[in-house]
C-alpha positions as CSV (number, residue, x, y, z in Angstrom):
1,M,10.0,-23.2,3.6
2,S,6.3,-22.5,4.5
3,K,3.0,-23.2,2.5
4,L,0.4,-20.7,2.5
5,T,-2.6,-21.3,0.0
6,L,-4.4,-18.1,-1.2
7,S,-8.0,-18.0,-2.9
8,V,-7.4,-16.1,-6.4
9,T,-9.8,-16.0,-8.9
10,P,-9.3,-17.7,-11.9
11,A,-8.5,-14.2,-14.2
12,V,-5.9,-13.2,-11.7
13,V,-4.1,-16.9,-11.7
14,S,-3.9,-17.2,-15.4
15,R,-2.5,-13.3,-15.5
16,A,0.1,-13.1,-12.7
17,K,0.9,-17.2,-14.4
18,R,1.6,-14.6,-18.1
19,Y,3.7,-12.7,-15.6
20,A,5.4,-14.7,-13.9
21,K,6.3,-16.8,-16.7
22,Q,7.5,-13.8,-18.8
23,Q,9.9,-12.2,-16.0
24,G,11.2,-15.5,-16.3
25,V,10.3,-16.5,-12.2
26,S,7.5,-18.2,-10.3
27,I,4.1,-17.7,-9.1
28,S,6.1,-17.8,-5.3
29,Q,8.9,-15.5,-6.2
30,M,6.0,-12.9,-6.8
31,V,4.3,-14.0,-3.5
32,E,7.0,-13.5,-1.0
33,V,8.8,-10.7,-2.3
34,Y,5.4,-8.7,-2.2
35,L,4.5,-10.6,0.9
36,T,8.7,-8.9,2.1
37,V,7.8,-5.9,0.8
38,V,4.6,-5.6,2.1
39,S,5.4,-6.2,5.9
40,Q,8.6,-4.2,6.0
41,P,7.7,-0.8,8.2
42,A,9.4,2.1,6.0
43,E,12.4,3.5,7.2
44,P,12.2,6.5,8.8
45,A,15.6,7.2,6.5
46,E,12.7,6.4,3.2
47,I,10.2,8.6,4.0
48,P,11.1,12.1,2.7
49,P,11.5,15.6,5.0
50,I,8.4,16.6,4.2
51,L,6.6,13.9,5.0
52,R,8.3,13.1,7.7
53,S,7.3,17.0,9.3
54,L,3.4,15.9,7.9
55,R,3.1,12.9,9.9
56,G,1.1,12.8,13.0
57,L,-1.1,16.4,12.4
58,L,-3.8,15.8,11.7
59,K,-4.8,13.0,15.0
60,T,-6.0,15.8,16.3
61,A,-7.6,17.6,13.7
62,D,-11.5,18.8,13.8
63,V,-13.5,17.7,10.9
64,Q,-16.5,20.0,11.7
65,S,-14.5,22.7,12.1
66,Y,-13.0,22.5,8.4
67,R,-16.3,22.1,7.0
68,R,-17.7,24.9,8.4
69,H,-15.1,26.6,7.4
70,L,-15.2,25.5,3.9
71,S,-19.1,26.3,3.7
72,R,-19.2,30.1,4.5
73,K,-15.6,30.0,2.2
74,Y,-17.3,29.0,-1.0
75,R,-20.9,30.5,-0.1
């Protein structure tokens, strides 16, 4: 088991301790679960099909062209 030092405001620590006690877990367990979830990439099967179909569409978007379009549309 590794140790990790975090800097957290006292108010957040107080709320976290209260929440952990209500849930019957330690703050270390809460942080470990959180870090596990956010550090694992989402599996493609977990991404809804509609979102998978849209992935990457805006990489080549021309923002200035879109702004001109909106400007003309809403005159």
